[in-house]
Structure formats: C-alpha cells, structure tokens
C-alpha positions in Angstrom: -1.7 27.9 11.8 0.1 26.4 8.8 -1.9 24.7 6.1 -0.6 21.4 4.7 -1.9 19.5 1.7 -1.6 15.7 1.8 -1.9 14.1 -1.6 -3.4 10.6 -1.3 -5.9 9.1 1.1 -4.5 5.6 1.4 -2.9 4.2 4.5 0.2 6.5 4.2 -1.8 9.6 3.4 -4.2 9.1 6.2 -1.6 8.2 8.8 0.4 11.3 7.7 -2.7 13.5 8.1 -3.2 12.1 11.6 0.5 12.7 12.5 0.3 16.3 11.2 -2.9 17.1 13.1 -1.3 16.0 16.3 1.5 18.5 15.6 -0.9 21.4 15.2 -1.4 21.8 11.4 -4.5 22.5 9.3 -4.6 19.5 6.9 -6.4 19.0 3.7 -6.3 15.5 2.1 -6.8 15.1 -1.6 -7.7 11.8 -3.3 -9.1 10.9 -6.7 -11.3 8.1 -5.4 -14.8 8.6 -3.9 -13.6 7.4 -0.5 -10.3 6.9 1.4 -8.5 3.6 1.0 -10.0 2.6 -2.3 -6.8 1.7 -4.2 -3.8 -0.3 -2.8 -5.1 0.1 0.7 -8.3 -1.7 -0.1 -7.7 -5.5 0.1 -4.0 -6.3 0.8 -2.7 -9.4 2.6 -3.5 -7.9 6.0 -0.1 -8.7 7.7 1.6 -6.3 10.0 4.8 -8.2 9.5 8.3 -7.2 10.7 9.1 -10.8 9.8 8.6 -10.0 6.2 11.1 -7.1 6.2 13.6 -8.8 3.9 14.1 -6.5 0.9 14.1 -8.1 -2.6 17.3 -6.6 -3.8 19.2 -9.9 -4.4 20.8 -11.5 -7.4 18.5 -14.5 -6.9 15.4 -12.2 -7.4 16.8 -11.1 -10.8 17.5 -14.7 -11.8 14.0 -15.8 -10.8 12.5 -12.9 -12.8 14.3 -14.0 -15.9 13.6 -17.7 -15.3 9.9 -17.2 -14.8 9.3 -14.5 -17.5 7.2 -16.7 -19.7 5.4 -18.6 -16.9 2.0 -17.0 -16.4 1.4 -18.3 -12.9 4.9 -17.4 -11.6 5.1 -15.9 -8.1 7.3 -13.2 -9.7 6.2 -12.2 -13.2 8.1 -9.6 -15.3 6.3 -8.7 -18.5 8.9 -8.9 -21.4 7.7 -5.8 -23.1 10.4 -3.2 -22.5 9.9 0.5 -21.6 12.2 3.1 -20.2 10.6 3.4 -16.8 10.8 -0.4 -16.2 14.4 -0.6 -17.4 15.6 2.4 -15.4 13.9 1.0 -12.3 15.5 -2.4 -12.7 18.9 -0.9 -13.3 18.6 0.9 -10.0 17.3 -2.2 -8.4 20.4 -4.1 -9.4 22.5 -1.2 -8.2 20.9 -1.5 -4.8 21.9 -5.2 -4.3 25.0 -4.3 -2.2 22.7 -2.6 0.3 20.5 -5.7 0.8 21.6 -6.5 4.3 21.6 -2.9 5.7 18.2 -2.2 4.1 16.7 -5.4 5.5 17.9 -4.5 9.0 16.6 -1.0 8.8 13.2 -2.1 7.5 13.0 -4.5 10.4 13.6 -1.7 12.9 11.0 0.5 11.2 8.4 -2.3 11.3 8.9 -2.9 15.0 8.7 0.8 15.8 5.5 1.2 13.7 3.6 -1.3 15.9 3.3 1.0 18.9 1.9 3.9 17.0 -0.6 1.9 15.0 -1.9 0.1 18.1 -2.0 3.3 20.2 -3.9 5.3 17.5 -6.5 2.5 17.1 -7.0 2.4 20.9 -7.2 6.2 21.2 -9.7 6.5 18.4 -11.8 3.3 19.0 -11.0 1.8 15.6 -12.2 -1.8 15.0 -10.2 -3.3 12.2 -10.4 -7.1 12.9 -7.0 -6.9 14.7 -5.5 -10.3 15.6 -2.4 -10.7 17.7 -1.7 -14.3 17.0 1.7 -14.0 15.3 2.9 -14.9 11.8 4.0 -18.4 10.8 6.5 -18.7 7.9 6.2 -22.2 6.2 8.9 -23.9 4.2 8.5 -27.1 2.1 12.2 -27.5 1.2 15.5 -27.4 3.0 16.8 -24.8 0.5 14.1 -22.3 1.4 14.4 -23.0 5.1 18.1 -22.5 5.0 17.7 -19.2 3.3 15.2 -18.2 6.0 17.8 -19.1 8.6 20.3 -16.7 7.0 17.7 -14.0 6.8 16.9 -14.5 10.5 20.3 -13.2 11.4 19.5 -9.9 9.7 16.0 -9.7 11.4 17.7 -10.3 14.7 20.1 -7.4 14.1 17.0 -5.3 13.5 15.6 -6.4 16.9 13.1 -9.1 15.9 12.9 -12.4 17.7 11.6 -15.5 15.8 11.3 -19.1 16.8 12.4 -22.0 14.6 9.9 -24.8 14.4 9.7 -28.4 13.2 6.8 -29.5 11.0 5.0 -30.9 14.1 5.5 -27.7 16.1 4.1 -25.7 13.2 0.9 -27.7 13.3 0.6 -27.4 17.0 0.5 -23.6 16.5 -2.0 -23.8 13.6 -3.8 -27.2 13.7 -5.9 -26.5 10.6 -2.7 -26.4 8.4 -2.5 -29.5 6.1 0.5 -30.8 4.1 4.1 -31.7 4.6 6.7 -29.2 5.5 10.5 -29.1 6.2 10.1 -26.5 8.9 9.0 -23.0 9.8 9.7 -19.8 11.7 7.1 -18.2 14.0 7.0 -14.5 15.0 4.7 -14.2 18.0 5.0 -10.4 18.0 3.6 -9.9 14.5 -0.1 -9.4 13.9 -2.8 -8.9 11.2 -5.7 -6.6 10.5 -8.0 -5.1 7.8 -6.1 -2.2 6.2 -9.3 -0.8 4.7 -11.2 -0.7 7.9 -8.3 0.8 9.8 -7.7 3.5 7.2 -11.4 4.5 7.0 -11.6 4.6 10.8 -8.5 6.8 11.1 -9.8 9.1 8.4 -13.0 9.6 10.4 -10.8 10.4 13.4 -8.9 12.9 11.3 -12.1 14.6 10.4 -13.1 14.8 14.1 -9.8 16.4 14.8 -10.3 19.1 12.1 -9.0 17.7 8.8 -10.7 18.4 5.5 -10.9 15.5 3.0 -11.5 16.3 -0.7 -12.2 13.0 -2.3 -13.4 12.5 -5.9 -10.8 15.1 -6.6 -7.8 15.1 -9.0 -4.8 17.3 -8.6 -4.2 18.7 -12.1 -1.2 20.8 -11.4 1.3 21.7 -8.6 3.4 24.9 -8.6 6.0 26.0 -6.1 5.5 29.7 -5.4 8.5 30.4 -3.2 6.3 30.7 -0.2 4.5 27.4 -0.5 2.8 25.3 -3.1 -0.2 26.2 -5.3 -2.6 23.3 -6.2 -5.0 23.3 -9.0 -7.6 20.5 -8.7 -10.8 19.3 -10.1 -13.5 17.7 -8.0 -16.7 15.8 -8.9 -20.0 16.9 -7.4 -22.5 14.3 -6.3 -24.4 14.8 -9.5 -21.3 14.2 -11.6 -20.5 17.8 -12.5 -16.8 18.8 -12.4 -15.8 21.8 -10.3 -12.2 23.2 -10.5 -10.4 25.4 -8.0 -7.0 26.5 -6.9 -5.6 26.8 -3.4 -2.3 27.8 -1.8 -0.7 25.7 1.0 2.3 26.3 3.2 3.5 22.8 2.5 2.6 19.6 0.7 3.2 15.9 1.5 3.1 13.5 -1.4 1.6 10.2 -0.3 0.0 9.3 -3.7 1.3 5.7 -4.2 2.1 5.0 -7.8 0.9 8.6 -8.7 3.8 10.0 -6.6 6.3 9.8 -9.5 4.3 12.2 -11.7 3.5 14.6 -8.9 7.1 14.7 -7.8 8.2 15.6 -11.3 6.0 18.7 -11.2 7.8 19.7 -8.1 11.3 19.2 -9.5 12.0 15.9 -7.8 12.7 12.4 -9.1 10.9 9.6 -7.2 11.4 6.5 -9.3 8.4 4.5 -8.1 7.3 1.5 -10.2 3.8 -0.2 -9.9 4.2 -3.8 -8.8 0.9 -5.6 -9.0 -0.3 -7.9 -6.3 -3.4 -10.0 -6.1 -5.7 -11.1 -3.4 -8.8 -13.2 -2.8 -11.2 -12.8 0.1 -12.9 -16.1 0.9 -16.2 -15.7 2.7 -16.4 -18.2 5.5 -20.2 -18.6 5.2 -20.5 -22.1 6.5 -19.5 -23.8 9.8 -17.0 -26.2 8.2 -15.2 -23.4 6.4 -15.0 -21.3 9.6 -13.5 -24.2 11.5 -11.1 -25.2 8.7 -9.7 -21.7 8.1 -6.6 -20.7 10.1 -6.5 -18.0 12.7 -2.7 -17.7 12.7 -1.4 -15.7 9.8 0.8 -17.6 7.3 3.5 -16.7 4.9 4.7 -19.1 2.2 8.0 -17.6 1.1 8.5 -19.9 -1.9 5.0 -19.2 -3.4 5.1 -15.5 -2.2 1.6 -16.0 -0.6 0.3 -14.6 2.7 -2.9 -15.1 4.6 -4.9 -13.3 7.3 -8.1 -14.1 9.2 -10.3 -11.1 9.1 -12.9 -11.7 11.8 -14.9 -14.8 12.1 -16.2 -14.8 8.5 -13.4 -13.7 6.1 -10.2 -15.4 5.0 -7.7 -13.2 3.0 -5.1 -14.8 0.7 -2.7 -12.5 -1.2 0.5 -12.5 -3.0 2.6 -12.7 -6.2 4.4 -9.8 -7.9 3.8 -8.6 -11.4 5.8 -6.0 -13.3 3.5 -4.9 -16.0 3.2 -1.1 -15.7 0.0 0.6 -14.7 -2.3 -2.3 -15.4 -5.2 -3.1 -13.0 -6.6 -6.1 -14.9 -7.5 -9.0 -12.6 -6.2 -12.0 -14.5 -7.6 -15.5 -13.9 -4.2 -17.1 -14.3 -2.9 -15.0 -11.4 -5.9 -15.6 -9.2 -6.2 -19.4 -9.7 -2.8 -20.1 -7.9 -4.2 -18.4 -4.8 -7.3 -20.6 -4.9 -5.2 -23.7 -5.6 -3.0 -22.8 -2.6 -6.1 -22.6 -0.4 -7.3 -25.9 -1.6 -3.9 -27.5 -1.0 -3.4 -26.5 2.6 -7.0 -25.9 3.7 -9.1 -28.3 1.6 -12.2 -28.0 3.8 -12.5 -24.2 3.1 -15.3 -23.6 0.5 -13.8 -21.5 -2.4 -17.0 -21.3 -4.4 -17.6 -17.5 -4.0 -14.1 -15.9 -3.6 -13.8 -12.1 -4.2 -10.8 -11.3 -6.4 -8.8 -8.1 -6.3 -5.6 -6.5 -7.6 -3.6 -3.5 -6.4 -0.5 -1.7 -7.5 2.2 -1.6 -4.9 4.4 1.6 -5.1 8.0 0.4 -5.0 11.3 2.2 -5.0 14.2 0.4 -6.6 16.0 0.0 -3.2 12.8 -1.3 -1.6 12.9 1.5 1.0 10.2 4.1 1.3 10.9 7.7 0.2 10.6 9.8 3.3 11.7 13.4 3.8 12.0 16.8 2.1 12.1 17.5 -1.6 14.5 20.0 -3.3 12.2 22.9 -2.6 11.0 24.3 0.7 7.6 23.0 1.9 7.7 19.8 -0.2 7.8 16.5 1.5 7.4 12.8 0.6 6.1 9.7 2.4 5.6 7.2 -0.3 7.1 4.1 -2.1 6.5 1.6 0.7 6.0 -1.3 -1.7 4.5 -4.5 -0.1 5.0 -3.1 3.4 2.9 0.0 3.4 0.5 -1.3 6.0 3.4 -2.5 8.2 5.4 0.7 8.0 2.8 3.4 7.6 2.5 4.6 11.2 6.2 5.1 11.8 6.9 6.8 8.5 4.0 9.1 9.2 5.6 10.0 12.5 8.9 10.5 10.8 7.6 12.9 8.2 5.6 14.7 10.8 8.8 15.4 12.7 10.5 16.5 9.5 7.7 18.9 8.7 7.6 20.2 12.3 11.3 20.9 12.2 11.3 22.8 8.9 7.8 24.4 9.0 6.9 24.8 12.7 3.2 24.5 13.6 1.2 24.9 16.8 -0.4 22.7 19.5 -3.2 20.4 18.3 -6.5 22.2 17.9 -9.6 20.9 19.7 -12.1 21.8 17.1 -14.1 19.1 15.2 -14.0 19.0 11.4 -16.4 18.6 8.7 -17.4 15.1 7.4 -15.4 13.5 4.5 -16.9 14.9 1.3 -16.6 14.2 -2.4 -16.8 17.7 -3.8 -14.4 20.6 -4.0 
C-alpha cells in the first residue's frame, strides 16, 4: 500500500486525506499547530457559496486598491510598503484580468460540484457542523452595485447556478430581521452555511477512524525528492514541550499548507505564487433572547462592504470580511474589526455586540484566483492549495480531483477497513 504525506491539516488538507483514504492509501497528515483547523480554517465567514464565485481579477479591483490604499477601514486594503513577492503577485494578478469571465464560470462549476461531496461525507461520518440550508442573500444599497451583480449573474448562470432577483420588500420577506434601505438583492436558495472548524475537526476524526495518522505540533523542516518518492525531515513537540526530530520516506506528497505552500513548493522545485490575504471575522455570542431573535438565519453577503454573515446554531452569529494585503501579518487590528461591528449595529441593531470574539486569518491566494490543483514537476509531488476566500466552498471537490490525479499516477488499493490511532501531537 502506497504511503502519502499530506502537508497541512486545514480544510483542504483534511478533505484531501479523506479522499486519499477512500482510494486505498496510507496517509500521514502533518501540521504545525496543536490541532487540525487552527489557522485559516478556524473562524471564516461560514458560507458555502457558489454565488460568491466571481473572481477578483478585474480592473475595478486594481482601481479600488489604489483608491483605498490610505484608508484604514477600507474593504480592500493594500499596504503601501513594497516587496518583491507582493509586486510579482500583483503583476500576475493584472495579467489574469483577461481570464476573469472563464475563471468565474469555472469556479462556479467547482463550487456546485463540491456541495454533494461535502454533504455526503458529513452524513456518512455523522459530522455536526451547524449546517444551515437557508440560502444566501446578496444585498445592494445602490443601483451601480446591483447592476454589476446582474452582469455577474450571467456568468454564474453559465456555470450552472440559479439565482433570484429580489426587490427590497422581497429581501425582507426572506430575512425579516434585516433592517435598512436597499436597492435590491439576489437570492441563491441552493447555497448554505456551516462551521468550517467543526466540520474539519469532525472529518479529521473520521480520517483517524479510517486509518490516517495525524502528526500535529509538527513542523516540516525539509523536503527532498529522492527519485522514488519524497523524504521529509520534521520536528514535533512532545506534550512536555521537548522537540523530537525524525525523517520518513513517502511514495508521494500533497501540499495543502495554505500560505506555507509557497516555501514548501520551492523545496520541491515548483513555483506556487501564493500571497497571504488577511481577512477578519467577529463571532457574536447570542446570549440573550433579544439577540437570538434579532440575528438573521439566512446568510447575507454585502458585496460593496465585502462582508458576509452566517448563523452558527442558535447562539452564535459570525460576521466576516475585508481583504488586506500586508504580508504574513496576523495582527488583529481594531480599525479593521470595528467596521464589522458597525455593520452589525447598522443592519441588526438589536443584536448585543458587547462581547464579540475577534479573529484574523490569512487566505492563501493565487494571482488568477484559481486553486493550484495537480502534479508538480517531479513524480509523486501534488498540490491542492491556493483556494483564497473559497477554501471552505471548494475543498471537497478539489480533494476529489487531486485524489483522482494521485490514483492515476500512483495507483493505490481498495480502502482498508482498519481503524487508526487518535490524533496526536508528537512525532
């Protein structure tokens, strides 16, 4: 039986592990955090949104980035400090503008295909992740934004997605708790929401039951292609804090390491030009009756403010958004969190925001806004990374795609029936 290493235990790494197990591989997952799903897969916006498949590679995005560069609370904030990585990424981003329409259509198709896998896996493994199938409502305050959405809708339809145009009155009939004045909206009944962290942890447990080995609290120090596979040198942290290093050989490796994928790819002779694009979220505890009644159940997306919402069970309301180009910087800035709180107060004034929980994560984005899926230059090297703001939405289908690619080039065996060890921290 072939041994495969998966680098990264976020949503793409864990779904990849699951897809490989189903194809008959021995899988070892490495992650530098103590548990799976502790980085970008911890507290995102929660939307499983084919309706948000529009890629960002437009001239208008570049103009907004320049216009808002010195505005600290801008929905899209580009730090003016230059560095080669940022400049090269942005040059490739501009070069991808001619592919905007085709990439939007293809992303829509992928998002729709991902739904079936994600739902089936959750049902098969009994994963509770606060799943809500109430659709996603896009809201527009101006005719300009609404007209742009109407043009985008033509691309989404080409990808197979059906959305419903709504008046302001119709919007509030779908989500009665929504306050404010709107020009119009679009509603995607087939979209849904869920807690990415709970899903990833639940699927990781399922992988362990199916025989996977998880090495968390473990950093991959070096990768070396040997001609017959890949040698990994890694350092793990024991429960008492002591470091323990080891080296293992694998028949193949799948890089699913988020923003860390760029450095790992360079060690394997590949260029994966991922840039970290920071997003923020707040989780509002709905600890009183008034807040629970005032918070929406239908997921919302405010395109102009770049803010999304999800209801995570009866007692949590997630609000997330914005994009910040500032390198590998995980600082949680008050001037980026406050607009999320203000947005909540504007549209849901009866929700108590006294004790919000703030979070920031680094989205791994490719310049063309499409995930990097497939083989590297060398045999046994594969990638499933760079999903940007749609990692949760696309993860299940890209995991299946890379699983098929691995199976075609490195055939495995039927799925084993043995149970695995529990997720552990040490090497």
